C-alpha positions as CSV (number, residue, x, y, z in Angstrom):
1,M,-7.9,-20.2,-7.3
2,S,-7.1,-21.6,-10.7
3,K,-3.6,-22.9,-11.5
4,G,-1.0,-20.3,-12.4
5,T,2.1,-18.7,-11.2
6,I,1.8,-15.8,-8.8
7,V,4.8,-13.6,-8.3
8,I,5.4,-10.4,-6.3
9,R,7.6,-8.1,-8.4
10,K,8.4,-4.4,-8.9
11,I,5.8,-2.5,-10.9
12,E,6.4,-2.1,-14.6
13,P,4.8,0.6,-16.9
14,K,2.4,-2.0,-18.4
15,D,0.9,-2.5,-14.9
16,N,-0.5,1.1,-14.5
17,Q,-4.0,0.5,-15.8
18,Q,-4.6,-2.8,-14.0
19,I,-3.3,-1.6,-10.6
20,E,-5.4,1.6,-10.9
21,Q,-8.5,-0.6,-11.5
22,V,-7.7,-2.8,-8.4
23,I,-7.2,0.3,-6.2
24,R,-10.3,2.1,-7.3
25,A,-12.5,-1.0,-7.1
26,C,-11.7,-1.4,-3.4
27,F,-13.1,2.0,-2.6
28,H,-16.5,1.2,-4.1
29,E,-16.5,-2.3,-2.6
30,F,-15.7,-1.2,0.9
31,K,-17.7,2.1,0.7
32,I,-14.6,4.2,1.5
33,P,-14.7,8.0,0.7
34,L,-13.3,8.9,-2.7
35,E,-12.1,12.3,-1.7
36,G,-9.2,12.6,0.8
37,T,-8.0,9.1,-0.1
38,A,-5.8,7.3,-2.5
39,Y,-8.8,7.2,-4.9
40,S,-8.3,10.8,-5.8
41,D,-4.4,11.0,-5.7
42,K,-2.8,12.1,-8.9
43,E,-0.4,9.2,-8.5
44,T,-3.1,6.5,-8.8
45,P,-3.3,6.5,-12.6
46,Q,0.5,6.5,-13.0
47,M,1.8,4.2,-10.3
48,Y,4.9,3.1,-12.2
49,E,6.0,6.7,-12.8
50,S,5.3,7.6,-9.2
51,Y,7.7,5.1,-7.7
52,Q,10.9,5.7,-9.7
53,N,13.0,7.5,-7.1
54,D,16.0,6.1,-5.1
55,N,13.9,6.2,-1.9
56,D,10.7,4.4,-3.0
57,V,9.4,1.2,-4.5
58,Y,6.1,-0.3,-5.5
59,F,5.4,-4.0,-5.8
60,V,2.5,-5.8,-7.6
61,I,1.1,-9.3,-7.3
62,D,1.1,-10.7,-10.8
63,K,-0.7,-13.9,-11.8
64,D,0.2,-14.8,-15.3
65,G,0.0,-11.1,-16.4
66,E,-3.1,-10.2,-14.4
67,I,-2.3,-7.7,-11.6
68,L,-4.2,-8.7,-8.5
69,G,-2.8,-6.3,-5.9
70,G,0.0,-4.0,-4.9
71,A,1.7,-2.0,-2.2
72,G,4.5,0.6,-2.0
73,V,7.0,2.4,0.2
74,K,7.7,6.1,0.0
75,P,9.1,8.8,2.2
76,L,6.3,10.3,4.4
77,K,5.5,13.6,2.9
78,D,6.6,16.7,4.9
79,F,8.0,14.6,7.8
80,E,11.4,13.4,9.1
81,A,13.6,11.8,6.4
82,K,13.9,8.5,8.1
83,V,10.2,7.8,8.3
84,C,8.5,6.1,5.3
85,E,4.9,5.3,4.5
86,I,3.5,2.1,3.3
87,Q,1.0,3.2,0.8
88,K,-1.6,2.1,-1.8
89,M,-1.9,-1.5,-0.5
90,Y,-5.0,-2.9,-2.2
91,F,-6.0,-6.4,-3.4
92,S,-8.5,-7.9,-5.9
93,P,-11.0,-10.2,-4.2
94,K,-9.5,-13.0,-6.3
95,V,-6.4,-13.0,-4.2
96,R,-7.7,-12.1,-0.7
97,G,-7.5,-14.5,2.2
98,Q,-4.6,-16.5,0.8
99,G,-1.7,-14.9,2.6
100,F,-0.5,-12.6,-0.1
101,G,-1.3,-9.5,1.9
102,K,1.2,-10.6,4.6
103,L,3.8,-11.6,2.0
104,L,3.5,-8.2,0.3
105,F,3.5,-6.4,3.6
106,E,6.7,-8.2,4.7
107,K,8.3,-7.3,1.3
108,C,7.5,-3.7,1.9
109,L,8.9,-3.7,5.4
110,E,12.1,-5.4,4.1
111,A,12.4,-2.8,1.3
112,A,11.9,0.1,3.9
113,K,14.8,-1.3,5.9
114,E,17.0,-1.7,2.8
115,L,16.2,1.9,1.8
116,G,17.4,3.1,5.3
117,Y,14.2,4.1,6.9
118,K,14.0,3.8,10.8
119,Q,10.2,4.0,11.1
120,C,7.3,2.9,9.0
121,Y,4.0,4.8,9.0
122,L,0.6,4.0,7.4
123,E,-2.9,5.2,7.2
124,S,-6.0,3.2,6.7
125,A,-9.8,3.4,6.7
126,P,-11.8,1.8,9.5
127,Q,-13.7,-0.3,7.0
128,L,-10.5,-2.3,6.2
129,K,-10.6,-4.4,9.3
130,A,-8.6,-7.3,7.9
131,A,-5.8,-5.0,6.8
132,I,-5.7,-3.3,10.2
133,H,-5.5,-6.7,11.8
134,I,-2.4,-7.5,9.7
135,Y,-0.7,-4.2,10.6
136,E,-1.3,-4.9,14.3
137,S,0.1,-8.5,14.0
138,F,3.3,-7.0,12.6
139,G,3.7,-4.7,15.6
140,F,2.2,-1.5,14.3
141,K,0.9,0.8,17.1
142,H,-2.1,3.1,16.7
143,L,-1.5,6.9,16.8
144,P,-4.0,9.5,18.0
145,K,-3.6,11.7,14.9
146,A,-2.0,11.7,11.4
147,L,1.7,12.4,10.8
148,G,3.1,14.2,7.8
149,N,1.0,15.5,4.9
150,T,-0.5,12.7,2.9
151,G,-3.7,14.6,2.0
152,H,-5.7,11.6,3.1
153,F,-8.1,13.5,5.4
154,S,-10.7,10.7,5.1
155,C,-8.4,8.0,6.6
156,G,-9.2,7.6,10.3
157,I,-6.6,5.0,11.3
158,W,-2.9,6.0,11.7
159,M,-0.2,3.6,12.8
160,I,3.6,3.4,13.1
161,K,6.3,0.9,13.8
162,D,10.1,1.0,14.4
163,L,12.1,-0.9,11.9
């Protein structure tokens, strides 16, 4: 990777277009279904606006103004108030394999605790083997079925962890 400063920070309005491109590119790269996933969420084109409540946060990986990835924490829709979901965690190939996924994941788990959540849930696609390995290494346990109502019927991996 070329020289430059990489920071993990909260999303800003100017980041919307770049993070949307990073998210959508991953679906094509990994051949993940576009329907029933984050690809078709109404939030995806407006990530900044979608994470402006007291109980959610979204972080981006910024390298000198280029957004190379992101992940967020939100309440798990239609579920217990103390359970959050880590969502929309996607990375550009430019930043994969360098430890930023783990750093961002840790930041999301810390934020979830600070926001008062007791459990953290996530959904993934079987194609994202490296991501699933990270989740397992952080102590996430596989579930037999989905929790809440994310609308992501094409995700086949469901995991949870006590915070």
